[in-house]
N, C-alpha and C positions, 0 to 999 in steps of 0.2 A: 391811722395815728402815724404820726409819722414817729424817724428812727430820733434818739437823740448821739450822738458821736462819747457824752459824756458816758455812756452805759459803757463800755467801753475799754472806759477806766477806771470799772467799779471794782469791788466784790463778785456783785451776782449778780441774777438780771430774772424778773416776771416772765413764763410762755408769752407775752401781751410781747410785751420789751422785744424780745429774740423771733418769735413770727415778722415785725417789723426793720428787726436786723435782717435778718433772714429776705427777706424783700427787697432793703436796701444792698445788700450784697447783691440783689439776683441784676443789682441795673446800670450794676458798677460804680456807686455810692463810699460803699466800704468795706473794707477786706476783715477779712482774720479766722481764726480752721472753730469748726465744729466737731468737738469728739464724748464719739459717744463710752462712755467703759461701761456696756455690759456685754452682758456675754451674747455670742454670737447668737444664741438656739431662741435671742430676747431677741434680737434685734431684729432678725428674722415675723418674728411673730408679729413683729408692729415698728417702725420705727421715726421720729421726723424727718419730711423731706431736705436735703443740704448737709446733711452728717455726711462730713471728709472721710475722715479717718472715725476705725469699727480698736476698738484702744484694748480691749478687757480690764477691770482689774485683777483679776484673777493672777496674769501674766500679766503683773505691774513690773518688777526687776526687769524685766526685758524690753522693754520698751521702752521705760521712762526716759533715761538721758538723753535718750540717743532722737524723742520726741522732740527733749526739752535743746536740744543741742540743733537743731534743727527751727524750730520753727522761735526763738526767739524773738524775733523780726513785729510775728503777728502776736494777735491775743489772742491767747485760747479758750474755747464756750464753753463747759463741759454742761453734759447730762448724763441720763442712766437713767432709773424709773422711776427715782423717790426723790434725787441727790443727798439721800446718807454717803455713798459709795462719794459721789463725787464731795460731797464737803470733810468730807476723811480725802484722798487727793487733793487736792486743792491746796493745800501743804506744803506737799513734797512734794509737788514740783515746783514750785518760790521758790523751794528750798534748795531747790538741783541745780534752779538759777532762773528758771522763765517771770523773764517782769509784769507779764501782767495775763493774771488766771485769774479766769469768772467758772460762778457757776450757776446752773439755768436754778432755780429753785423752784422748789414742788416735780423737777423732773415729765419723765410724758405724761409725769396722769396727770399735769393739768394744764397737758397742752391739746388748745382748746383744734388746731388748725388739722390742716391736714395727715395722715399719717399712711406711709410704704407697711410695703412685705415684700420679704425676699431678702437669700443674703448682700454679704456686705464683699464686693468685689474691692474687690484693692488697683 
């Protein structure tokens, strides 16, 4: 499946679309940030290869404004376990001024691609 750049202009992406976007980004064809908003212990158990940032939703107030300020030029794709947390954070990040926040629908439980284990290294 090829990628469609319009996916980065919409409200959400499905796992297959995210997988295509990650492959396209690896080739330098598209750019975005993939932000996992689960807790560190969840990330360590399994995460999508290509996650750029781990920003736990439990600490949202401590990182949200800085993330928005530093990433306004790039689309943000938010992922979590089932898209519940990302669905709550998406409008909050938009309210803080980020123009392109995209929800990974279904989260990691719908991900069919490879998974990685291990701690997040910033």
